[in-house]
All heavy atoms as an XYZ file, in Angstrom:
822
protein
N      82.357     66.565    157.706
C      80.929     66.323    157.612
C      80.181     67.641    157.764
O      80.702     68.486    158.618
C      80.628     65.338    158.847
C      80.926     64.000    158.471
S      79.923     62.878    159.497
C      80.497     61.391    159.043
N      79.063     67.687    157.187
C      78.253     68.995    157.452
C      77.243     68.652    158.501
O      77.298     67.666    159.152
C      77.610     69.317    156.121
C      76.510     68.416    155.586
O      76.312     67.531    156.298
O      76.071     68.700    154.547
N      76.317     69.637    158.831
C      75.414     69.486    159.854
C      74.421     68.263    159.636
O      73.824     67.747    160.584
N      74.339     67.812    158.384
C      73.287     66.769    158.098
C      73.985     65.349    158.248
O      73.377     64.266    158.064
C      72.837     66.888    156.674
O      73.879     66.661    155.797
N      75.275     65.321    158.634
C      75.973     64.102    158.782
C      76.497     63.602    157.431
O      77.161     62.491    157.346
N      76.408     64.342    156.360
C      76.943     64.003    155.114
C      78.297     64.576    154.901
O      78.662     65.575    155.538
C      76.056     64.449    154.014
C      74.617     63.878    153.988
C      73.734     64.556    152.920
C      74.595     62.397    153.856
N      79.097     63.898    154.083
C      80.545     64.417    153.886
C      80.841     64.603    152.424
O      80.229     63.905    151.580
C      81.517     63.473    154.551
C      81.493     62.036    154.027
S      82.406     60.909    155.001
C      81.060     59.807    155.650
N      81.681     65.584    152.080
C      82.067     65.750    150.737
C      82.978     64.685    150.295
O      83.462     63.829    150.984
C      82.903     67.114    150.686
O      84.056     66.994    151.467
C      81.984     68.293    151.085
N      83.206     64.623    149.028
C      83.982     63.584    148.445
C      85.550     63.587    148.931
O      86.125     62.663    149.265
C      84.093     63.701    146.907
C      84.725     64.892    146.364
C      84.793     62.524    146.236
N      85.867     64.863    149.317
C      87.264     64.986    149.935
C      87.319     64.428    151.291
O      88.255     63.782    151.618
N      86.325     64.642    152.058
C      86.249     64.162    153.454
C      86.193     62.756    153.387
O      86.828     61.931    154.202
C      85.062     64.786    154.139
N      85.288     62.017    152.467
C      85.273     60.604    152.364
C      86.512     60.069    151.967
O      87.029     59.010    152.492
C      84.215     60.301    151.378
C      83.996     58.750    151.080
C      83.618     58.070    152.413
C      82.861     58.591    149.997
N      87.225     60.746    151.110
C      88.504     60.084    150.621
C      89.580     60.184    151.747
O      90.214     59.117    151.895
C      89.082     61.032    149.416
N      89.533     61.214    152.479
C      90.457     61.240    153.606
C      90.190     60.085    154.624
O      91.095     59.542    155.113
C      90.524     62.639    154.262
C      91.299     63.682    153.594
C      91.331     65.007    154.431
N      90.027     65.649    154.711
C      89.362     66.348    153.769
N      89.853     66.461    152.604
N      88.267     66.872    154.175
N      88.910     59.965    154.991
C      88.539     58.936    155.954
C      88.918     57.634    155.478
O      89.238     56.706    156.253
C      86.963     59.038    156.236
C      86.590     60.287    157.035
C      85.136     60.424    157.229
N      84.516     59.307    157.902
C      84.129     59.352    159.152
N      84.284     60.396    159.830
N      83.593     58.236    159.671
N      88.654     57.326    154.196
C      89.032     56.010    153.638
C      90.417     55.786    153.274
O      90.729     54.670    152.989
C      88.075     55.654    152.418
N      91.216     56.855    153.172
C      92.622     56.650    152.811
C      92.770     56.478    151.268
O      93.686     55.777    150.929
N      91.917     57.030    150.462
C      92.000     56.924    149.075
C      92.057     58.343    148.475
O      91.798     59.283    149.137
C      90.905     55.996    148.416
C      90.910     54.604    148.991
C      89.469     56.671    148.700
N      92.137     58.337    147.118
C      92.201     59.674    146.495
C      90.808     59.968    146.043
O      89.859     59.142    145.880
C      93.051     59.686    145.169
O      92.457     58.703    144.333
C      94.467     59.265    145.465
N      90.565     61.223    145.890
C      89.195     61.727    145.359
C      88.911     61.100    143.948
O      87.813     60.664    143.732
C      89.087     63.346    145.239
C      88.054     63.792    144.478
C      89.237     64.014    146.647
N      89.968     61.001    143.238
C      89.826     60.454    141.886
C      89.302     58.932    142.015
O      88.489     58.495    141.187
C      91.205     60.389    141.139
C      91.119     59.828    139.756
C      90.237     60.625    138.821
N      90.038     59.925    137.591
C      88.811     59.451    137.209
N      87.768     59.772    137.891
N      88.755     58.775    136.140
N      89.755     58.177    143.049
C      89.274     56.719    143.143
C      87.776     56.782    143.427
O      87.124     55.997    142.811
C      90.044     56.169    144.445
O      91.349     56.100    144.174
C      89.434     54.805    144.735
N      87.283     57.692    144.280
C      85.948     57.795    144.486
C      85.128     58.201    143.368
O      84.056     57.524    142.903
C      85.594     58.653    145.697
C      86.230     58.083    147.019
C      83.998     58.970    145.883
C      86.213     59.063    148.143
N      85.748     59.136    142.554
C      85.020     59.622    141.302
C      84.921     58.419    140.325
O      83.993     58.267    139.605
C      85.743     60.741    140.699
C      85.685     62.004    141.521
C      86.641     63.172    141.108
O      87.675     62.773    140.496
N      86.255     64.250    141.359
N      85.939     57.602    140.274
C      86.100     56.507    139.362
C      84.877     55.480    139.643
O      84.271     54.993    138.848
C      87.428     55.850    139.380
C      87.561     54.630    138.524
C      87.721     54.711    137.245
C      87.531     53.358    139.204
C      87.805     53.539    136.458
C      87.733     52.155    138.360
C      87.783     52.294    137.046
N      84.786     55.142    141.023
C      83.792     54.253    141.407
C      82.393     54.809    141.169
O      81.457     53.983    140.770
C      83.923     53.826    142.797
C      85.145     53.023    143.154
C      85.903     53.099    144.299
C      85.621     52.012    142.229
C      87.039     52.430    144.587
C      86.811     51.276    142.469
C      87.392     51.460    143.718
O      88.532     50.707    143.847
N      82.282     56.058    141.252
C      80.993     56.702    140.843
C      80.723     56.591    139.413
O      79.593     56.193    138.980
C      80.980     58.151    141.263
C      79.711     58.921    141.127
O      78.650     58.358    140.745
O      79.648     60.214    141.274
N      81.740     56.833    138.552
C      81.539     56.723    137.069
C      81.263     55.256    136.687
O      80.503     54.979    135.705
C      82.700     57.165    136.462
C      83.050     58.675    136.456
C      84.480     58.993    135.955
O      85.317     58.169    135.744
N      84.663     60.321    135.698
N      81.677     54.385    137.404
C      81.543     52.844    137.077
C      80.152     52.409    137.628
O      79.861     51.228    137.566
C      82.677     51.998    137.553
C      84.018     52.345    136.921
C      83.833     52.027    135.374
C      85.105     52.398    134.631
N      85.025     52.193    133.231
N      79.413     53.232    138.464
C      78.198     52.830    138.943
C      78.248     52.006    140.199
O      77.305     51.460    140.640
N      79.388     52.131    140.944
C      79.535     51.319    142.186
C      79.266     52.177    143.347
O      78.832     51.609    144.405
C      80.966     50.807    142.234
C      81.381     49.770    141.274
C      82.864     49.389    141.300
C      80.566     48.471    141.433
N      79.424     53.442    143.350
C      79.406     54.268    144.451
C      78.792     55.620    144.143
O      79.496     56.580    143.776
C      80.693     54.427    145.190
C      80.682     55.233    146.602
C      79.967     54.463    147.614
C      82.022     55.557    146.946
N      77.454     55.779    144.238
C      76.891     57.098    143.974
C      76.671     57.870    145.229
O      76.562     57.363    146.332
C      75.509     56.894    143.302
N      76.773     59.226    145.153
C      76.591     60.061    146.297
C      75.102     59.999    146.783
O      74.188     59.714    146.036
C      76.954     61.499    145.877
C      76.784     61.452    144.465
C      77.098     60.056    143.947
N      74.951     60.164    148.062
C      73.557     60.170    148.632
C      72.782     61.383    148.115
O      71.499     61.293    147.842
C      73.588     60.103    150.121
O      74.101     58.976    150.478
C      72.265     60.356    150.793
N      73.410     62.477    148.047
C      72.838     63.757    147.561
C      73.725     64.769    147.055
O      75.013     64.452    147.135
C      71.931     64.336    148.669
O      72.776     64.868    149.763
N      73.316     65.885    146.580
C      74.082     66.943    146.121
C      73.730     68.146    146.989
O      72.588     68.352    147.337
C      73.798     67.210    144.634
C      74.125     66.228    143.562
C      73.688     66.610    142.296
C      75.588     65.935    143.601
N      74.840     69.000    147.205
C      74.485     70.276    147.889
C      74.056     71.258    147.068
O      73.957     70.995    145.768
C      75.860     70.632    148.520
O      76.651     71.229    147.464
N      73.468     72.338    147.610
C      73.043     73.389    146.697
C      73.972     73.862    145.746
O      73.638     74.290    144.606
C      72.624     74.543    147.691
C      72.311     73.879    148.979
C      73.346     72.655    148.940
N      75.269     73.796    146.157
C      76.371     74.145    145.058
C      76.824     72.968    144.209
O      77.876     73.077    143.587
C      77.528     74.755    145.815
O      78.102     73.790    146.707
N      76.004     71.915    144.123
C      76.256     70.648    143.361
C      77.465     69.849    143.802
O      78.017     69.039    142.978
C      76.363     70.997    141.863
C      75.117     71.683    141.339
N      73.903     70.981    141.163
C      74.831     72.950    141.071
C      72.978     71.780    140.818
N      73.516     73.034    140.761
N      77.854     69.988    145.058
C      78.924     69.163    145.602
C      78.376     67.745    145.929
O      77.217     67.701    146.376
C      79.540     69.674    146.915
C      80.707     70.507    146.680
C      81.254     70.774    148.058
O      80.591     71.261    149.077
N      82.561     70.569    148.267
N      79.020     66.691    145.624
C      78.569     65.379    145.912
C      78.670     65.153    147.465
O      79.760     65.463    148.049
C      79.344     64.312    145.194
C      79.037     64.221    143.667
C      80.145     63.511    143.014
N      79.739     62.866    141.783
C      79.210     63.341    140.737
N      78.928     64.608    140.835
N      78.909     62.660    139.733
N      77.573     64.635    148.064
C      77.622     64.460    149.551
C      77.453     62.933    149.808
O      76.513     62.319    149.115
C      76.532     65.231    150.214
C      76.684     66.760    150.037
C      75.552     67.507    150.673
C      78.013     67.242    150.656
N      78.235     62.367    150.651
C      78.174     60.962    150.956
C      77.751     60.701    152.447
O      78.183     61.352    153.304
C      79.536     60.328    150.744
C      79.840     60.400    149.157
C      80.558     61.438    148.686
C      79.630     59.283    148.399
C      80.823     61.531    147.333
C      79.880     59.399    146.987
C      80.536     60.457    146.618
O      80.885     60.550    145.196
N      77.085     59.625    152.656
C      76.626     59.253    154.047
C      77.520     58.244    154.610
O      78.413     57.679    153.979
C      75.201     58.662    153.950
O      75.215     57.461    153.179
N      77.268     57.826    155.885
C      77.950     56.818    156.557
C      77.806     55.535    155.802
O      78.669     54.643    155.661
C      77.596     56.652    158.012
N      76.524     55.307    155.174
C      76.236     54.052    154.517
C      77.110     54.083    153.164
O      77.644     52.942    152.760
C      74.792     54.115    154.089
C      74.369     52.723    153.377
C      72.900     52.732    153.039
O      72.046     52.938    153.934
O      72.528     52.594    151.734
N      77.300     55.159    152.588
C      78.191     55.245    151.409
C      79.553     54.958    151.729
O      80.280     54.192    150.915
C      78.114     56.690    150.713
C      76.654     57.096    150.137
O      76.081     56.092    149.715
O      76.403     58.187    150.232
N      80.071     55.363    152.862
C      81.321     55.072    153.294
C      81.554     53.519    153.558
O      82.570     52.952    153.118
C      81.621     55.784    154.687
C      83.081     55.573    155.150
C      83.329     56.357    156.398
O      82.380     56.875    157.113
O      84.508     56.471    156.908
N      80.488     52.857    154.113
C      80.594     51.476    154.320
C      80.631     50.756    152.931
O      81.357     49.764    152.673
C      79.368     50.948    155.045
N      79.838     51.246    151.895
C      79.940     50.693    150.581
C      81.267     50.822    150.085
O      81.829     49.953    149.334
C      78.974     51.380    149.608
C      77.578     51.069    149.811
C      76.688     51.819    148.698
C      75.269     51.694    149.106
N      74.436     52.571    148.119
N      81.937     51.956    150.229
C      83.368     52.156    149.749
C      84.330     51.180    150.301
O      85.155     50.570    149.676
C      83.804     53.629    150.042
C      85.263     53.954    149.638
C      85.464     53.706    148.140
C      85.571     55.338    149.994
N      84.152     50.976    151.655
C      85.041     50.022    152.335
C      84.815     48.568    151.767
O      85.804     47.825    151.549
C      84.792     50.039    153.854
C      85.521     51.182    154.432
C      84.753     52.103    155.272
C      86.858     51.455    154.381
C      85.358     53.085    155.897
C      87.436     52.539    154.917
C      86.733     53.343    155.683
O      87.199     54.555    156.367
N      83.577     48.245    151.404
C      83.316     47.056    150.844
C      83.885     46.809    149.551
O      84.532     45.831    149.148
C      81.771     46.755    150.728
C      81.385     45.485    150.124
C      79.799     45.457    149.930
N      79.309     44.409    149.050
C      78.862     43.295    149.410
N      78.816     43.004    150.797
N      78.545     42.339    148.539
N      83.775     47.878    148.656
C      84.419     47.906    147.332
C      85.902     47.633    147.463
O      86.513     46.934    146.729
C      84.127     49.193    146.587
C      82.614     49.342    146.221
C      84.914     49.387    145.333
C      82.144     50.617    145.833
N      86.520     48.480    148.389
C      87.902     48.344    148.531
C      88.413     47.002    149.046
O      89.437     46.452    148.529
C      88.549     49.488    149.547
C      88.279     50.860    149.110
C      88.572     51.845    150.171
C      89.109     51.181    147.845
N      87.622     46.446    149.908
C      87.949     45.095    150.445
C      87.907     44.070    149.320
O      88.714     43.247    149.103
C      87.011     44.720    151.585
O      87.193     45.632    152.651
C      87.334     43.240    152.062
N      86.790     44.099    148.569
C      86.699     43.169    147.423
C      87.771     43.361    146.439
O      88.277     42.362    145.706
C      85.284     43.170    146.913
C      84.122     42.803    147.804
C      82.778     43.192    147.193
C      84.192     41.416    148.231
N      88.006     44.510    146.113
C      89.092     44.896    145.120
C      90.495     44.201    145.672
O      91.159     43.693    144.843
C      89.311     46.328    144.916
C      90.083     46.808    143.847
C      89.322     46.517    142.533
C      90.218     47.006    141.388
N      90.254     45.950    140.347
N      90.827     44.337    146.949
C      91.968     43.886    147.438
C      92.002     42.352    147.423
O      92.974     41.783    147.310
C      92.248     44.307    148.880
C      92.664     45.790    148.966
C      93.052     46.271    150.390
N      93.306     47.617    150.288
C      92.548     48.599    150.830
N      91.540     48.155    151.595
N      92.901     49.820    150.755
N      90.784     41.812    147.390
C      90.728     40.293    147.276
C      90.875     39.818    145.783
O      90.809     38.581    145.656
C      89.316     39.790    147.889
C      89.217     39.919    149.452
C      87.837     39.554    149.832
C      90.162     39.068    150.066
N      90.928     40.740    144.990
C      91.286     40.390    143.559
C      89.978     40.292    142.674
O      90.014     39.929    141.525
N      88.798     40.765    143.133
C      87.617     40.883    142.364
C      87.720     41.937    141.340
O      88.250     43.025    141.642
C      86.338     40.923    143.237
C      85.863     39.616    143.711
C      86.672     39.048    144.847
C      84.345     39.883    144.243
N      87.140     41.662    140.185
C      86.997     42.654    139.169
C      85.969     43.647    139.516
O      85.067     43.372    140.257
C      86.844     42.200    137.827
O      85.501     41.459    137.777
C      87.929     41.113    137.373
N      85.855     44.825    138.856
C      84.782     45.729    139.011
C      83.466     45.075    138.776
O      82.385     45.293    139.341
C      85.011     46.997    138.272
C      86.230     47.860    138.717
C      86.299     49.136    137.990
C      86.073     48.191    140.239
N      83.440     44.278    137.655
C      82.170     43.636    137.213
C      81.782     42.639    138.287
O      80.617     42.496    138.695
C      82.406     42.869    135.966
O      82.724     43.739    134.915
N      82.653     41.888    138.874
C      82.384     40.930    140.012
C      81.867     41.720    141.188
O      80.928     41.298    142.011
C      83.508     40.128    140.348
C      83.898     39.047    139.284
C      85.223     38.473    139.460
O      86.253     39.149    140.048
O      85.420     37.252    139.082
N      82.480     42.903    141.473
C      82.054     43.729    142.701
C      80.689     44.122    142.474
O      79.869     44.164    143.292
C      83.039     44.819    142.919
C      84.445     44.247    143.386
C      82.549     45.800    143.913
C      85.498     45.317    143.508
N      80.408     44.594    141.185
C      79.116     45.203    140.928
C      78.099     44.112    141.051
O      76.993     44.236    141.637
C      78.986     45.717    139.437
C      77.749     46.386    139.072
C      77.832     46.986    137.682
N      78.746     48.051    137.517
C      80.012     47.850    136.917
N      80.199     46.660    136.330
N      80.802     48.816    136.773
N      78.301     42.784    140.578
C      77.479     41.689    140.704
C      77.164     41.323    142.084
O      76.087     41.047    142.517
C      77.985     40.543    139.924
N      78.238     41.376    142.859
C      78.108     41.011    144.339
C      77.287     42.069    145.076
O      76.580     41.728    146.008
C      79.515     40.973    144.957
N      77.346     43.321    144.572
C      76.632     44.419    145.227
C      75.152     44.310    144.985
O      74.355     44.790    145.804
C      77.128     45.792    144.743
O      78.440     45.911    145.102
N      74.826     43.754    143.966
C      73.328     43.681    143.525
C      72.720     42.320    143.982
O      71.397     42.266    144.007
C      73.006     43.910    142.088
C      73.481     45.362    141.708
C      73.655     42.876    141.241
N      73.438     41.330    144.325
C      72.855     40.089    144.640
C      72.226     40.263    146.077
O      72.880     40.700    147.102
C      74.006     39.044    144.745
C      74.512     38.580    143.420
C      75.647     37.669    143.522
O      75.833     37.005    144.566
O      76.236     37.379    142.501
N      70.896     39.897    146.097
C      70.226     40.167    147.300
C      70.620     39.235    148.386
O      70.821     38.035    148.232
C      68.634     40.087    147.087
O      68.337     38.820    146.635
N      70.701     39.736    149.660
C      71.081     38.927    150.762
C      72.438     38.444    150.891
O      72.712     37.705    151.868
N      73.274     38.624    149.954
C      74.685     38.250    150.073
C      75.483     39.198    150.848
O      75.645     40.323    150.502
C      75.293     37.907    148.692
C      76.594     37.306    148.755
C      77.150     36.828    147.442
O      76.857     37.612    146.392
O      77.838     35.799    147.392
N      76.091     38.630    151.911
C      77.011     39.616    152.713
C      78.513     39.375    152.329
O      78.760     38.481    151.553
C      76.652     39.444    154.201
C      77.259     38.149    154.772
O      77.727     37.307    154.093
O      77.113     37.988    155.966
N      79.250     40.200    152.884
C      80.713     40.205    152.565
C      81.368     38.862    152.870
O      82.123     38.394    152.129
C      81.387     41.323    153.340
C      82.882     41.517    153.049
C      83.001     41.905    151.471
C      83.365     42.730    153.875
N      80.965     38.191    153.917
C      81.534     36.812    154.337
C      81.184     35.886    153.178
O      82.128     35.000    152.801
C      80.952     36.356    155.657
C      81.589     37.034    156.774
C      80.963     36.500    158.017
N      79.450     36.808    158.057
C      78.995     37.737    158.865
N      79.626     38.360    159.660
N      77.672     37.894    158.795
N      79.968     35.862    152.603
C      79.704     34.897    151.450
C      80.565     35.210    150.247
O      80.987     34.304    149.621
C      78.201     35.023    151.207
C      77.245     34.428    152.305
C      75.869     34.831    152.074
O      75.549     35.874    151.686
N      74.974     33.792    152.289
N      80.744     36.531    149.977
C      81.515     36.902    148.739
C      82.860     36.466    149.052
O      83.590     35.844    147.976
C      81.416     38.438    148.459
C      82.342     38.817    147.416
C      79.948     38.813    148.187
N      83.476     36.708    150.156
C      84.908     36.240    150.504
C      85.029     34.698    150.323
O      85.943     34.187    149.795
C      85.323     36.769    151.832
C      85.446     38.385    151.839
C      86.576     36.172    152.310
C      85.595     39.024    153.144
N      84.021     34.006    151.017
C      84.145     32.578    150.955
C      84.009     32.027    149.488
O      84.920     31.161    149.125
C      82.963     31.922    151.708
N      83.205     32.615    148.636
C      83.165     32.257    147.297
C      84.423     32.562    146.587
O      85.015     31.625    145.751
C      81.929     32.868    146.612
C      81.681     32.268    145.233
C      80.447     32.876    144.599
N      80.713     34.182    144.215
C      79.898     35.332    144.645
N      78.842     35.045    145.395
N      80.146     36.601    144.292
N      85.053     33.726    146.874
C      86.252     34.118    146.149
C      87.429     33.219    146.587
O      88.290     32.854    145.803
C      86.598     35.596    146.469
O      85.611     36.376    145.936
N      87.480     32.920    147.837
C      88.447     32.032    148.437
C      88.364     30.610    147.790
O      89.386     30.115    147.447
C      88.390     31.907    149.992
C      89.523     30.988    150.377
C      89.563     31.054    151.839
N      90.675     30.049    152.310
C      90.756     29.570    153.493
N      89.857     29.809    154.387
N      91.763     28.777    153.728
N      87.139     30.157    147.636
C      86.938     28.974    146.895
C      87.548     29.001    145.592
O      88.232     27.948    145.125
N      87.266     29.951    144.811
C      87.747     30.072    143.398
C      89.220     30.150    143.418
O      90.011     29.548    142.415
C      87.109     31.266    142.758
N      89.851     30.863    144.336
C      91.264     30.959    144.469
C      91.921     29.636    144.789
O      92.934     29.219    144.203
C      91.764     32.034    145.357
C      91.558     33.394    145.053
C      91.709     34.446    146.229
C      92.335     33.812    143.814
N      91.342     28.941    145.682
C      91.779     27.523    146.023
C      91.790     26.589    144.825
O      92.786     25.871    144.628
C      90.993     26.972    147.150
C      91.167     27.577    148.457
O      92.265     28.313    148.636
O      90.415     27.401    149.472
N      90.694     26.655    144.120
C      90.538     25.840    142.923
C      91.626     26.203    141.874
O      92.296     25.337    141.190
C      89.185     26.052    142.168
C      88.064     25.481    143.181
O      88.384     24.609    144.034
O      86.897     25.703    142.782
N      91.829     27.532    141.661
C      92.879     27.972    140.834
C      94.300     27.545    141.201
O      95.069     27.100    140.394
C      92.812     29.522    140.601
C      93.828     30.127    139.645
C      93.611     29.720    138.143
O      92.542     29.120    137.841
O      94.428     29.949    137.341
N      94.577     27.594    142.529
C      95.864     27.166    143.084
C      96.136     25.694    142.806
O      97.206     25.323    142.372
C      95.860     27.468    144.573
C      97.138     27.146    145.304
C      97.334     26.050    146.041
C      98.381     27.958    145.242
N      98.641     26.129    146.482
C      99.261     27.171    146.040
C      98.791     29.005    144.659
C     100.607     27.629    146.219
C     100.060     29.441    144.821
C     100.966     28.776    145.602
N      95.049     24.922    143.022
C      95.171     23.488    142.800
C      95.443     23.142    141.355
O      96.203     22.285    140.951
C      93.913     22.740    143.285
C      93.797     22.681    144.752
C      92.410     22.076    145.227
C      94.948     21.845    145.507
N      94.633     23.877    140.455
C      94.832     23.671    139.009
C      96.342     23.971    138.558
O      96.818     23.223    137.845
C      93.863     24.569    138.212
C      93.849     24.271    136.750
C      93.005     25.215    136.030
N      93.443     26.618    136.020
C      94.475     26.967    135.358
N      95.076     26.132    134.465
N      94.906     28.211    135.371
N      96.815     25.095    139.109
C      98.166     25.422    138.675
C      99.180     24.480    139.330
O     100.122     24.153    138.620
C      98.474     26.855    139.210
C      97.685     27.995    138.571
C      97.941     29.291    139.288
C      98.120     28.117    137.073
N      98.895     23.922    140.422
C      99.857     22.949    140.980
C      99.829     21.639    140.391
O     100.823     20.909    140.598
N      98.770     21.317    139.585
C      98.741     20.005    139.065
C      99.785     19.746    138.072
O     100.368     18.588    137.920
C      97.352     19.813    138.303
C      96.179     19.582    139.315
C      94.860     19.505    138.651
O      94.770     19.699    137.357
O      93.851     19.240    139.310
N     100.271     20.829    137.386
C     101.320     20.701    136.405
C     102.685     20.713    136.925
O     103.616     20.531    136.158
N     102.851     20.961    138.150
C     104.188     21.054    138.770
C     104.531     19.730    139.455
O     103.660     19.114    140.122
C     104.200     22.127    139.836
C     103.889     23.588    139.284
C     103.877     24.565    140.499
C     104.894     24.013    138.315
N     105.783     19.300    139.372
C     106.141     18.246    140.170
C     107.250     18.691    141.051
O     108.329     19.021    140.558
C     106.580     17.047    139.338
O     107.619     17.495    138.450
N     107.101     18.692    142.349
C     108.109     19.156    143.296
C     108.753     17.887    143.931
O     107.867     17.177    144.624
C     107.566     20.187    144.267
C     108.478     20.655    145.275
C     106.867     21.273    143.591
N     109.988     17.712    143.917
C     110.557     16.488    144.516
C     110.418     16.703    145.991
O     110.656     17.714    146.582
C     111.971     16.472    144.042
C     112.280     17.893    143.574
C     111.016     18.527    143.208
N     110.104     15.600    146.776
C     110.137     15.646    148.130
C     111.483     15.263    148.736
O     112.142     14.425    148.100
C     109.166     14.561    148.685
S     107.454     14.916    148.248
N     111.967     15.733    149.799
C     113.142     15.542    150.379
C     113.117     14.632    151.568
O     112.241     14.713    152.269
C     113.971     16.824    150.677
C     114.249     17.472    149.416
C     115.084     18.774    149.725
N     115.283     19.432    148.514
C     116.200     20.367    148.319
N     116.959     20.719    149.365
N     116.417     20.986    147.167
């Protein structure tokens, strides 16, 4: 972090346990833009940006696509718990649908 409390892409990557390329990819996809640029044009990220990255990573691990993550990010007032609950409901529905075609004998 620099004196302003902002961190470079490398510092953010280390803190989040991801590669610099991962952060660059999310930036290219419009999911995670830097807060500002340094005089030498380095991308600088805030603590709020770090929280956005953790949200993206959490939703990605839950199986959401980048389009779904982008949509969840712009929906006003929706917090992470609501997104997770909606995703879980969709997964439960899919699990039940897949199980309908199976017949497992009871012992």
